[in-house]
Each structure stands twice: as C-alpha cells, then as structure tokens.
PDB file of N, CA, C, O and CB in Angstrom:
ATOM      1  N   MET A   1       9.098  -0.128  -8.895  1.00  0.00           N
ATOM      2  CA  MET A   1       8.179  -0.533  -9.209  1.00  0.00           C
ATOM      3  C   MET A   1       7.479   0.327 -10.192  1.00  0.00           C
ATOM      4  O   MET A   1       7.837   1.505 -10.183  1.00  0.00           O
ATOM      5  CB  MET A   1       7.646  -0.829  -8.230  1.00  0.00           C
ATOM      6  N   PRO A   2       6.199  -0.141 -11.370  1.00  0.00           N
ATOM      7  CA  PRO A   2       6.332   0.518 -12.191  1.00  0.00           C
ATOM      8  C   PRO A   2       5.142   0.859 -12.680  1.00  0.00           C
ATOM      9  O   PRO A   2       4.437   0.450 -13.603  1.00  0.00           O
ATOM     10  CB  PRO A   2       7.074   0.100 -12.876  1.00  0.00           C
ATOM     11  N   LEU A   3       5.004   2.315 -11.273  1.00  0.00           N
ATOM     12  CA  LEU A   3       3.955   2.981 -11.190  1.00  0.00           C
ATOM     13  C   LEU A   3       4.279   4.542 -10.814  1.00  0.00           C
ATOM     14  O   LEU A   3       4.969   4.667  -9.802  1.00  0.00           O
ATOM     15  CB  LEU A   3       3.114   2.270 -10.267  1.00  0.00           C
ATOM     16  N   LEU A   4       3.877   5.786 -11.491  1.00  0.00           N
ATOM     17  CA  LEU A   4       4.545   6.448 -11.680  1.00  0.00           C
ATOM     18  C   LEU A   4       4.561   7.297 -10.424  1.00  0.00           C
ATOM     19  O   LEU A   4       3.819   6.599  -9.733  1.00  0.00           O
ATOM     20  CB  LEU A   4       4.338   6.855 -12.791  1.00  0.00           C
ATOM     21  N   GLY A   5       4.936   8.451  -9.552  1.00  0.00           N
ATOM     22  CA  GLY A   5       5.046   8.699  -8.710  1.00  0.00           C
ATOM     23  C   GLY A   5       5.506   8.180  -6.898  1.00  0.00           C
ATOM     24  O   GLY A   5       4.857   7.181  -6.589  1.00  0.00           O
ATOM     25  N   ALA A   6       6.487   8.690  -5.706  1.00  0.00           N
ATOM     26  CA  ALA A   6       7.050   9.125  -4.487  1.00  0.00           C
ATOM     27  C   ALA A   6       5.457   7.802  -3.463  1.00  0.00           C
ATOM     28  O   ALA A   6       5.417   6.827  -2.712  1.00  0.00           O
ATOM     29  CB  ALA A   6       7.030  11.555  -4.318  1.00  0.00           C
ATOM     30  N   HIS A   7       4.359   8.894  -4.301  1.00  0.00           N
ATOM     31  CA  HIS A   7       3.393   8.583  -3.205  1.00  0.00           C
ATOM     32  C   HIS A   7       3.048   6.733  -2.782  1.00  0.00           C
ATOM     33  O   HIS A   7       3.004   6.025  -1.776  1.00  0.00           O
ATOM     34  CB  HIS A   7       1.926   9.388  -3.790  1.00  0.00           C
ATOM     35  N   ASN A   8       2.812   6.562  -4.703  1.00  0.00           N
ATOM     36  CA  ASN A   8       2.302   4.909  -4.174  1.00  0.00           C
ATOM     37  C   ASN A   8       4.335   3.716  -4.526  1.00  0.00           C
ATOM     38  O   ASN A   8       4.601   2.723  -5.203  1.00  0.00           O
ATOM     39  CB  ASN A   8       0.206   4.092  -5.997  1.00  0.00           C
ATOM     40  N   ILE A   9       5.266   4.737  -3.507  1.00  0.00           N
ATOM     41  CA  ILE A   9       6.592   3.982  -3.481  1.00  0.00           C
ATOM     42  C   ILE A   9       5.897   3.792  -1.646  1.00  0.00           C
ATOM     43  O   ILE A   9       6.077   2.894  -0.824  1.00  0.00           O
ATOM     44  CB  ILE A   9       8.526   5.083  -4.006  1.00  0.00           C
ATOM     45  N   THR A  10       5.270   4.787  -1.589  1.00  0.00           N
ATOM     46  CA  THR A  10       4.380   4.965   0.498  1.00  0.00           C
ATOM     47  C   THR A  10       3.751   3.878  -0.089  1.00  0.00           C
ATOM     48  O   THR A  10       3.904   2.777   0.439  1.00  0.00           O
ATOM     49  CB  THR A  10       2.954   6.722   1.371  1.00  0.00           C
ATOM     50  N   ASN A  11       3.167   3.973  -0.944  1.00  0.00           N
ATOM     51  CA  ASN A  11       1.697   2.929  -0.531  1.00  0.00           C
ATOM     52  C   ASN A  11       2.756   1.600  -0.535  1.00  0.00           C
ATOM     53  O   ASN A  11       3.409   1.347   0.477  1.00  0.00           O
ATOM     54  CB  ASN A  11      -0.033   2.804  -2.078  1.00  0.00           C
ATOM     55  N   ALA A  12       2.834   1.022  -1.395  1.00  0.00           N
ATOM     56  CA  ALA A  12       3.955   0.208  -1.103  1.00  0.00           C
ATOM     57  C   ALA A  12       4.486  -0.405   0.113  1.00  0.00           C
ATOM     58  O   ALA A  12       4.353  -1.548   0.550  1.00  0.00           O
ATOM     59  CB  ALA A  12       4.777   0.779  -1.446  1.00  0.00           C
ATOM     60  N   LEU A  13       4.967   0.368   0.456  1.00  0.00           N
ATOM     61  CA  LEU A  13       5.612  -0.564   1.985  1.00  0.00           C
ATOM     62  C   LEU A  13       5.067  -0.053   2.414  1.00  0.00           C
ATOM     63  O   LEU A  13       5.632   1.009   2.676  1.00  0.00           O
ATOM     64  CB  LEU A  13       6.961  -0.723   2.726  1.00  0.00           C
ATOM     65  N   ALA A  14       3.516  -0.108   2.964  1.00  0.00           N
ATOM     66  CA  ALA A  14       2.093   0.028   3.784  1.00  0.00           C
ATOM     67  C   ALA A  14       1.651  -1.024   3.367  1.00  0.00           C
ATOM     68  O   ALA A  14       1.344  -1.742   4.319  1.00  0.00           O
ATOM     69  CB  ALA A  14       1.054   1.230   3.569  1.00  0.00           C
ATOM     70  N   ALA A  15       1.433  -1.553   2.273  1.00  0.00           N
ATOM     71  CA  ALA A  15       1.846  -3.070   1.743  1.00  0.00           C
ATOM     72  C   ALA A  15       2.476  -4.195   2.053  1.00  0.00           C
ATOM     73  O   ALA A  15       2.026  -5.132   2.713  1.00  0.00           O
ATOM     74  CB  ALA A  15       2.363  -3.053   0.988  1.00  0.00           C
ATOM     75  N   ILE A  16       3.292  -4.113   1.677  1.00  0.00           N
ATOM     76  CA  ILE A  16       4.576  -4.903   1.934  1.00  0.00           C
ATOM     77  C   ILE A  16       4.529  -5.107   3.808  1.00  0.00           C
ATOM     78  O   ILE A  16       5.207  -5.996   4.324  1.00  0.00           O
ATOM     79  CB  ILE A  16       6.162  -3.833   1.241  1.00  0.00           C
ATOM     80  N   THR A  17       3.881  -4.414   4.440  1.00  0.00           N
ATOM     81  CA  THR A  17       3.877  -4.024   6.115  1.00  0.00           C
ATOM     82  C   THR A  17       3.451  -4.631   6.599  1.00  0.00           C
ATOM     83  O   THR A  17       3.992  -5.422   7.371  1.00  0.00           O
ATOM     84  CB  THR A  17       3.404  -3.060   6.707  1.00  0.00           C
ATOM     85  N   VAL A  18       1.790  -4.502   6.270  1.00  0.00           N
ATOM     86  CA  VAL A  18       0.804  -5.676   6.727  1.00  0.00           C
ATOM     87  C   VAL A  18       0.862  -6.332   6.150  1.00  0.00           C
ATOM     88  O   VAL A  18       0.241  -7.193   6.773  1.00  0.00           O
ATOM     89  CB  VAL A  18      -0.356  -5.673   6.883  1.00  0.00           C
ATOM     90  N   GLY A  19       1.381  -7.145   4.544  1.00  0.00           N
ATOM     91  CA  GLY A  19       1.831  -8.355   4.293  1.00  0.00           C
ATOM     92  C   GLY A  19       2.699  -9.028   5.952  1.00  0.00           C
ATOM     93  O   GLY A  19       2.052  -9.336   6.953  1.00  0.00           O
ATOM     94  N   ALA A  20       4.221  -9.119   5.848  1.00  0.00           N
ATOM     95  CA  ALA A  20       4.558  -9.029   6.457  1.00  0.00           C
ATOM     96  C   ALA A  20       4.212  -9.489   7.496  1.00  0.00           C
ATOM     97  O   ALA A  20       4.717 -10.509   7.965  1.00  0.00           O
ATOM     98  CB  ALA A  20       4.718  -8.402   6.312  1.00  0.00           C
ATOM     99  N   SER A  21       2.970  -8.596   8.241  1.00  0.00           N
ATOM    100  CA  SER A  21       2.539  -8.576   9.561  1.00  0.00           C
ATOM    101  C   SER A  21       1.848 -10.109   9.992  1.00  0.00           C
ATOM    102  O   SER A  21       1.741 -10.725  11.052  1.00  0.00           O
ATOM    103  CB  SER A  21       1.483  -7.312   9.684  1.00  0.00           C
ATOM    104  N   HIS A  22       1.400 -10.394   8.397  1.00  0.00           N
ATOM    105  CA  HIS A  22       0.451 -11.383   8.402  1.00  0.00           C
ATOM    106  C   HIS A  22       0.923 -12.782   8.191  1.00  0.00           C
ATOM    107  O   HIS A  22       0.246 -13.797   8.359  1.00  0.00           O
ATOM    108  CB  HIS A  22      -0.469 -11.072   7.473  1.00  0.00           C
ATOM    109  N   GLY A  23       2.426 -12.702   7.720  1.00  0.00           N
ATOM    110  CA  GLY A  23       2.975 -13.641   6.926  1.00  0.00           C
ATOM    111  C   GLY A  23       3.365 -14.029   5.873  1.00  0.00           C
ATOM    112  O   GLY A  23       3.918 -15.121   5.745  1.00  0.00           O
ATOM    113  N   VAL A  24       3.122 -13.086   4.763  1.00  0.00           N
ATOM    114  CA  VAL A  24       3.325 -13.452   3.627  1.00  0.00           C
ATOM    115  C   VAL A  24       4.229 -13.857   3.200  1.00  0.00           C
ATOM    116  O   VAL A  24       5.019 -13.757   4.138  1.00  0.00           O
ATOM    117  CB  VAL A  24       3.128 -12.894   3.067  1.00  0.00           C
ATOM    118  N   PRO A  25       4.830 -14.349   2.272  1.00  0.00           N
ATOM    119  CA  PRO A  25       6.307 -14.384   2.427  1.00  0.00           C
ATOM    120  C   PRO A  25       6.132 -13.162   0.818  1.00  0.00           C
ATOM    121  O   PRO A  25       5.407 -12.656  -0.039  1.00  0.00           O
ATOM    122  CB  PRO A  25       7.317 -16.433   2.336  1.00  0.00           C
ATOM    123  N   TRP A  26       7.893 -13.365   1.596  1.00  0.00           N
ATOM    124  CA  TRP A  26       8.721 -11.654   0.660  1.00  0.00           C
ATOM    125  C   TRP A  26       8.604 -12.222  -1.208  1.00  0.00           C
ATOM    126  O   TRP A  26       8.471 -11.473  -2.176  1.00  0.00           O
ATOM    127  CB  TRP A  26      11.427 -11.340   1.296  1.00  0.00           C
ATOM    128  N   GLU A  27       8.694 -13.539  -1.219  1.00  0.00           N
ATOM    129  CA  GLU A  27       8.760 -14.135  -3.272  1.00  0.00           C
ATOM    130  C   GLU A  27       7.102 -13.112  -3.812  1.00  0.00           C
ATOM    131  O   GLU A  27       6.954 -12.222  -4.649  1.00  0.00           O
ATOM    132  CB  GLU A  27       8.284 -17.030  -3.610  1.00  0.00           C
ATOM    133  N   ASP A  28       5.849 -13.981  -2.601  1.00  0.00           N
ATOM    134  CA  ASP A  28       4.510 -13.002  -3.680  1.00  0.00           C
ATOM    135  C   ASP A  28       4.660 -11.655  -3.177  1.00  0.00           C
ATOM    136  O   ASP A  28       4.762 -10.892  -4.138  1.00  0.00           O
ATOM    137  CB  ASP A  28       2.535 -13.472  -3.429  1.00  0.00           C
ATOM    138  N   MET A  29       4.702 -11.199  -2.354  1.00  0.00           N
ATOM    139  CA  MET A  29       4.807  -9.984  -2.492  1.00  0.00           C
ATOM    140  C   MET A  29       5.540  -8.421  -3.333  1.00  0.00           C
ATOM    141  O   MET A  29       5.396  -7.247  -3.674  1.00  0.00           O
ATOM    142  CB  MET A  29       4.941 -10.133  -1.694  1.00  0.00           C
ATOM    143  N   GLN A  30       6.634 -10.002  -3.250  1.00  0.00           N
ATOM    144  CA  GLN A  30       7.572  -9.021  -4.221  1.00  0.00           C
ATOM    145  C   GLN A  30       7.232  -9.305  -5.877  1.00  0.00           C
ATOM    146  O   GLN A  30       7.581  -8.462  -6.704  1.00  0.00           O
ATOM    147  CB  GLN A  30       9.394  -9.408  -3.917  1.00  0.00           C
ATOM    148  N   ALA A  31       6.557 -10.501  -6.278  1.00  0.00           N
ATOM    149  CA  ALA A  31       5.675 -10.704  -7.050  1.00  0.00           C
ATOM    150  C   ALA A  31       4.273  -9.891  -6.806  1.00  0.00           C
ATOM    151  O   ALA A  31       4.703  -9.019  -6.051  1.00  0.00           O
ATOM    152  CB  ALA A  31       5.595 -12.014  -7.036  1.00  0.00           C
ATOM    153  N   ALA A  32       3.718  -9.778  -6.864  1.00  0.00           N
ATOM    154  CA  ALA A  32       2.289  -8.429  -6.717  1.00  0.00           C
ATOM    155  C   ALA A  32       3.020  -7.644  -7.251  1.00  0.00           C
ATOM    156  O   ALA A  32       3.170  -7.746  -8.468  1.00  0.00           O
ATOM    157  CB  ALA A  32       1.569  -7.704  -5.115  1.00  0.00           C
ATOM    158  N   GLY A  33       3.781  -6.501  -6.444  1.00  0.00           N
ATOM    159  CA  GLY A  33       4.798  -5.440  -7.221  1.00  0.00           C
ATOM    160  C   GLY A  33       5.001  -5.852  -7.864  1.00  0.00           C
ATOM    161  O   GLY A  33       4.146  -5.400  -8.626  1.00  0.00           O
ATOM    162  N   ALA A  34       5.685  -6.706  -8.590  1.00  0.00           N
ATOM    163  CA  ALA A  34       5.940  -6.640  -9.736  1.00  0.00           C
ATOM    164  C   ALA A  34       4.892  -6.144 -11.260  1.00  0.00           C
ATOM    165  O   ALA A  34       4.933  -5.463 -12.285  1.00  0.00           O
ATOM    166  CB  ALA A  34       6.379  -7.796  -9.676  1.00  0.00           C
ATOM    167  N   GLY A  35       4.112  -6.965 -10.554  1.00  0.00           N
ATOM    168  CA  GLY A  35       2.786  -6.724 -11.468  1.00  0.00           C
ATOM    169  C   GLY A  35       1.840  -6.015 -11.802  1.00  0.00           C
ATOM    170  O   GLY A  35       1.037  -6.144 -12.725  1.00  0.00           O
ATOM    171  N   LEU A  36       1.987  -4.943 -10.717  1.00  0.00           N
ATOM    172  CA  LEU A  36       1.365  -2.979 -10.641  1.00  0.00           C
ATOM    173  C   LEU A  36       1.698  -2.769 -12.416  1.00  0.00           C
ATOM    174  O   LEU A  36       2.508  -2.931 -13.329  1.00  0.00           O
ATOM    175  CB  LEU A  36       2.872  -1.348  -9.181  1.00  0.00           C
ATOM    176  N   LYS A  37       0.429  -2.309 -12.037  1.00  0.00           N
ATOM    177  CA  LYS A  37       0.125  -1.129 -13.879  1.00  0.00           C
ATOM    178  C   LYS A  37      -0.452  -0.893 -13.025  1.00  0.00           C
ATOM    179  O   LYS A  37      -0.989  -1.571 -12.149  1.00  0.00           O
ATOM    180  CB  LYS A  37      -0.575  -1.356 -15.742  1.00  0.00           C
ATOM    181  N   PRO A  38      -0.333   0.726 -13.350  1.00  0.00           N
ATOM    182  CA  PRO A  38      -1.746   1.796 -13.708  1.00  0.00           C
ATOM    183  C   PRO A  38      -3.388   1.672 -14.223  1.00  0.00           C
ATOM    184  O   PRO A  38      -3.731   1.657 -15.405  1.00  0.00           O
ATOM    185  CB  PRO A  38      -1.314   2.553 -14.758  1.00  0.00           C
ATOM    186  N   ALA A  39      -3.944   1.621 -13.510  1.00  0.00           N
ATOM    187  CA  ALA A  39      -5.276   1.737 -13.893  1.00  0.00           C
ATOM    188  C   ALA A  39      -5.146   2.828 -15.703  1.00  0.00           C
ATOM    189  O   ALA A  39      -4.301   3.638 -16.086  1.00  0.00           O
ATOM    190  CB  ALA A  39      -6.225   2.646 -12.277  1.00  0.00           C
ATOM    191  N   LYS A  40      -6.565   2.229 -16.433  1.00  0.00           N
ATOM    192  CA  LYS A  40      -6.605   2.884 -17.739  1.00  0.00           C
ATOM    193  C   LYS A  40      -6.927   4.425 -17.517  1.00  0.00           C
ATOM    194  O   LYS A  40      -7.601   4.745 -16.538  1.00  0.00           O
ATOM    195  CB  LYS A  40      -7.712   2.172 -18.687  1.00  0.00           C
ATOM    196  N   MET A  41      -6.454   5.399 -18.417  1.00  0.00           N
ATOM    197  CA  MET A  41      -5.449   7.003 -18.813  1.00  0.00           C
ATOM    198  C   MET A  41      -5.961   6.988 -16.630  1.00  0.00           C
ATOM    199  O   MET A  41      -7.055   7.272 -16.141  1.00  0.00           O
ATOM    200  CB  MET A  41      -6.638   9.083 -20.689  1.00  0.00           C
ATOM    201  N   ARG A  42      -4.412   6.467 -15.744  1.00  0.00           N
ATOM    202  CA  ARG A  42      -3.587   6.941 -14.438  1.00  0.00           C
ATOM    203  C   ARG A  42      -2.872   6.495 -14.389  1.00  0.00           C
ATOM    204  O   ARG A  42      -2.676   5.414 -13.835  1.00  0.00           O
ATOM    205  CB  ARG A  42      -3.858   6.929 -13.311  1.00  0.00           C
ATOM    206  N   GLY A  43      -1.805   7.496 -15.256  1.00  0.00           N
ATOM    207  CA  GLY A  43      -0.650   7.582 -15.104  1.00  0.00           C
ATOM    208  C   GLY A  43       0.109   6.932 -16.153  1.00  0.00           C
ATOM    209  O   GLY A  43       1.326   6.849 -16.319  1.00  0.00           O
ATOM    210  N   GLU A  44      -1.178   6.346 -17.036  1.00  0.00           N
ATOM    211  CA  GLU A  44      -0.025   5.470 -18.257  1.00  0.00           C
ATOM    212  C   GLU A  44       0.538   5.737 -19.029  1.00  0.00           C
ATOM    213  O   GLU A  44      -0.182   6.117 -19.953  1.00  0.00           O
ATOM    214  CB  GLU A  44      -0.258   4.708 -19.000  1.00  0.00           C
ATOM    215  N   VAL A  45       2.328   5.809 -19.427  1.00  0.00           N
ATOM    216  CA  VAL A  45       2.717   5.798 -19.833  1.00  0.00           C
ATOM    217  C   VAL A  45       2.815   5.341 -21.278  1.00  0.00           C
ATOM    218  O   VAL A  45       3.070   4.185 -21.615  1.00  0.00           O
ATOM    219  CB  VAL A  45       2.984   5.734 -19.179  1.00  0.00           C
ATOM    220  N   ILE A  46       2.539   6.577 -22.274  1.00  0.00           N
ATOM    221  CA  ILE A  46       2.578   6.006 -23.781  1.00  0.00           C
ATOM    222  C   ILE A  46       3.879   5.781 -24.425  1.00  0.00           C
ATOM    223  O   ILE A  46       4.607   6.760 -24.264  1.00  0.00           O
ATOM    224  CB  ILE A  46       1.881   6.932 -24.717  1.00  0.00           C
ATOM    225  N   ARG A  47       4.220   5.190 -24.845  1.00  0.00           N
ATOM    226  CA  ARG A  47       5.700   5.226 -25.827  1.00  0.00           C
ATOM    227  C   ARG A  47       5.061   5.245 -27.494  1.00  0.00           C
ATOM    228  O   ARG A  47       4.197   4.510 -27.970  1.00  0.00           O
ATOM    229  CB  ARG A  47       6.911   3.433 -25.513  1.00  0.00           C
ATOM    230  N   PHE A  48       5.829   6.359 -28.151  1.00  0.00           N
ATOM    231  CA  PHE A  48       5.340   5.991 -29.813  1.00  0.00           C
ATOM    232  C   PHE A  48       6.849   6.408 -30.159  1.00  0.00           C
ATOM    233  O   PHE A  48       7.795   7.057 -29.712  1.00  0.00           O
ATOM    234  CB  PHE A  48       3.767   7.116 -30.775  1.00  0.00           C
ATOM    235  N   GLN A  49       6.397   5.489 -31.416  1.00  0.00           N
ATOM    236  CA  GLN A  49       7.579   4.868 -32.103  1.00  0.00           C
ATOM    237  C   GLN A  49       8.547   6.033 -33.054  1.00  0.00           C
ATOM    238  O   GLN A  49       9.448   5.661 -33.805  1.00  0.00           O
ATOM    239  CB  GLN A  49       6.916   3.620 -33.132  1.00  0.00           C
ATOM    240  N   LEU A  50       8.122   7.637 -32.829  1.00  0.00           N
ATOM    241  CA  LEU A  50       8.809   8.873 -32.886  1.00  0.00           C
ATOM    242  C   LEU A  50      10.561   8.481 -31.961  1.00  0.00           C
ATOM    243  O   LEU A  50      11.723   8.463 -32.367  1.00  0.00           O
ATOM    244  CB  LEU A  50       7.599  10.215 -31.999  1.00  0.00           C
ATOM    245  N   GLY A  51      10.043   8.275 -30.873  1.00  0.00           N
ATOM    246  CA  GLY A  51      10.196   8.344 -29.384  1.00  0.00           C
ATOM    247  C   GLY A  51      10.588   8.732 -28.390  1.00  0.00           C
ATOM    248  O   GLY A  51      11.509   8.640 -27.578  1.00  0.00           O
ATOM    249  N   PHE A  52       8.995   9.564 -28.775  1.00  0.00           N
ATOM    250  CA  PHE A  52       8.787  10.075 -27.869  1.00  0.00           C
ATOM    251  C   PHE A  52       7.640   9.365 -26.538  1.00  0.00           C
ATOM    252  O   PHE A  52       7.012   8.314 -26.672  1.00  0.00           O
ATOM    253  CB  PHE A  52       8.519  11.192 -28.502  1.00  0.00           C
ATOM    254  N   ALA A  53       7.611  10.219 -25.370  1.00  0.00           N
ATOM    255  CA  ALA A  53       6.128   9.678 -24.897  1.00  0.00           C
ATOM    256  C   ALA A  53       5.405  10.779 -24.086  1.00  0.00           C
ATOM    257  O   ALA A  53       5.680  11.979 -24.063  1.00  0.00           O
ATOM    258  CB  ALA A  53       6.236   8.275 -23.887  1.00  0.00           C
ATOM    259  N   ALA A  54       4.116   9.920 -23.219  1.00  0.00           N
ATOM    260  CA  ALA A  54       3.787  11.273 -22.964  1.00  0.00           C
ATOM    261  C   ALA A  54       2.884  10.479 -21.827  1.00  0.00           C
ATOM    262  O   ALA A  54       3.224   9.316 -21.610  1.00  0.00           O
ATOM    263  CB  ALA A  54       3.074  12.388 -24.298  1.00  0.00           C
ATOM    264  N   ILE A  55       2.092  10.854 -21.303  1.00  0.00           N
ATOM    265  CA  ILE A  55       1.830  10.596 -19.672  1.00  0.00           C
ATOM    266  C   ILE A  55       0.305  11.055 -19.791  1.00  0.00           C
ATOM    267  O   ILE A  55      -0.024  12.189 -19.442  1.00  0.00           O
ATOM    268  CB  ILE A  55       2.924  11.668 -18.382  1.00  0.00           C
ATOM    269  N   ASP A  56      -0.807   9.940 -20.402  1.00  0.00           N
ATOM    270  CA  ASP A  56      -2.522   9.709 -19.774  1.00  0.00           C
ATOM    271  C   ASP A  56      -2.590   9.425 -18.718  1.00  0.00           C
ATOM    272  O   ASP A  56      -2.480   8.247 -18.375  1.00  0.00           O
ATOM    273  CB  ASP A  56      -3.421   8.701 -20.264  1.00  0.00           C
ATOM    274  N   ASP A  57      -2.919  11.004 -17.340  1.00  0.00           N
ATOM    275  CA  ASP A  57      -3.889  10.754 -17.178  1.00  0.00           C
ATOM    276  C   ASP A  57      -4.744  11.995 -16.478  1.00  0.00           C
ATOM    277  O   ASP A  57      -4.595  12.941 -15.705  1.00  0.00           O
ATOM    278  CB  ASP A  57      -3.758   9.626 -16.638  1.00  0.00           C
ATOM    279  N   SER A  58      -5.715  11.344 -17.269  1.00  0.00           N
ATOM    280  CA  SER A  58      -6.742  12.179 -18.101  1.00  0.00           C
ATOM    281  C   SER A  58      -8.049  11.510 -17.254  1.00  0.00           C
ATOM    282  O   SER A  58      -8.902  12.373 -17.046  1.00  0.00           O
ATOM    283  CB  SER A  58      -6.707  11.873 -20.069  1.00  0.00           C
ATOM    284  N   TYR A  59      -8.423  10.120 -16.692  1.00  0.00           N
ATOM    285  CA  TYR A  59      -9.684   9.661 -15.727  1.00  0.00           C
ATOM    286  C   TYR A  59      -9.989  10.722 -15.396  1.00  0.00           C
ATOM    287  O   TYR A  59      -9.266  11.718 -15.407  1.00  0.00           O
ATOM    288  CB  TYR A  59      -9.551   8.756 -14.496  1.00  0.00           C
ATOM    289  N   ASN A  60     -11.199  10.644 -15.030  1.00  0.00           N
ATOM    290  CA  ASN A  60     -12.498  11.978 -14.461  1.00  0.00           C
ATOM    291  C   ASN A  60     -12.101  12.929 -15.319  1.00  0.00           C
ATOM    292  O   ASN A  60     -12.706  13.806 -14.703  1.00  0.00           O
ATOM    293  CB  ASN A  60     -12.468  12.739 -12.645  1.00  0.00           C
ATOM    294  N   SER A  61     -11.569  13.568 -16.279  1.00  0.00           N
ATOM    295  CA  SER A  61     -10.880  14.666 -16.453  1.00  0.00           C
ATOM    296  C   SER A  61     -11.983  14.889 -17.093  1.00  0.00           C
ATOM    297  O   SER A  61     -12.614  13.907 -17.484  1.00  0.00           O
ATOM    298  CB  SER A  61      -9.506  14.800 -17.000  1.00  0.00           C
ATOM    299  N   ASN A  62     -12.752  16.928 -17.496  1.00  0.00           N
ATOM    300  CA  ASN A  62     -13.642  16.866 -18.369  1.00  0.00           C
ATOM    301  C   ASN A  62     -14.003  18.437 -18.749  1.00  0.00           C
ATOM    302  O   ASN A  62     -14.306  19.188 -17.822  1.00  0.00           O
ATOM    303  CB  ASN A  62     -14.766  15.995 -17.830  1.00  0.00           C
ATOM    304  N   PRO A  63     -13.977  18.843 -19.845  1.00  0.00           N
ATOM    305  CA  PRO A  63     -13.967  19.829 -20.705  1.00  0.00           C
ATOM    306  C   PRO A  63     -13.674  20.971 -19.339  1.00  0.00           C
ATOM    307  O   PRO A  63     -12.556  21.279 -18.925  1.00  0.00           O
ATOM    308  CB  PRO A  63     -15.478  19.926 -21.770  1.00  0.00           C
ATOM    309  N   ARG A  64     -14.895  21.438 -18.843  1.00  0.00           N
ATOM    310  CA  ARG A  64     -14.655  22.095 -17.171  1.00  0.00           C
ATOM    311  C   ARG A  64     -14.050  22.196 -16.600  1.00  0.00           C
ATOM    312  O   ARG A  64     -13.715  23.378 -16.525  1.00  0.00           O
ATOM    313  CB  ARG A  64     -14.967  21.904 -16.313  1.00  0.00           C
ATOM    314  N   ALA A  65     -13.486  21.510 -15.902  1.00  0.00           N
ATOM    315  CA  ALA A  65     -12.304  21.496 -15.355  1.00  0.00           C
ATOM    316  C   ALA A  65     -11.179  21.611 -16.450  1.00  0.00           C
ATOM    317  O   ALA A  65     -10.334  22.386 -16.004  1.00  0.00           O
ATOM    318  CB  ALA A  65     -12.214  20.313 -14.539  1.00  0.00           C
ATOM    319  N   LEU A  66     -10.821  21.163 -17.693  1.00  0.00           N
ATOM    320  CA  LEU A  66      -9.522  21.709 -18.239  1.00  0.00           C
ATOM    321  C   LEU A  66      -9.885  23.479 -18.881  1.00  0.00           C
ATOM    322  O   LEU A  66      -8.978  24.203 -19.291  1.00  0.00           O
ATOM    323  CB  LEU A  66      -8.948  20.460 -19.656  1.00  0.00           C
ATOM    324  N   THR A  67     -10.887  23.774 -18.856  1.00  0.00           N
ATOM    325  CA  THR A  67     -10.962  25.570 -18.602  1.00  0.00           C
ATOM    326  C   THR A  67     -10.828  26.494 -17.596  1.00  0.00           C
ATOM    327  O   THR A  67     -10.309  27.603 -17.720  1.00  0.00           O
ATOM    328  CB  THR A  67     -11.994  26.028 -18.820  1.00  0.00           C
ATOM    329  N   GLU A  68     -11.576  25.753 -16.017  1.00  0.00           N
ATOM    330  CA  GLU A  68     -11.150  27.009 -15.441  1.00  0.00           C
ATOM    331  C   GLU A  68     -10.078  26.793 -14.466  1.00  0.00           C
ATOM    332  O   GLU A  68      -9.584  27.749 -13.869  1.00  0.00           O
ATOM    333  CB  GLU A  68     -12.274  27.723 -14.803  1.00  0.00           C
TER     334      GLU A  68
END
C-alpha cells in the first residue's frame, strides 16, 4: 500500500471489510487501494536526485508548535 504508517493498514482492512460486506468486487477494492496517495504535506515522501529522501509531514504546522 502506498501510504506510510501501520495505522493505514488497519484503516485499509476496515475499508475492505465494509466493501466486501456490501458486495464491492475485490478487483475494484484492490485498484482503489493501489491508487491511494497521501494528502499534500501529509507523509509525502520526497526523493532527491542526490539519493536521499525526506518525509514532508508539515500539514497544519505552525511556528509556535515547533518552538514549544
């Protein structure tokens, strides 16, 4: 799954359970899961040409939160 964090696996399993109980075909659920991507600035993996990566999780951040 293309989202970071173990909690996203739990969320996906819950969504699959609901989908299966409502007759959503497995192929549709699989395609939807594969197409997931994080919201802007929420666990976005940014890969740089120099071979390193950074995770941008700055959504809803503010200067005061960073200083306290």
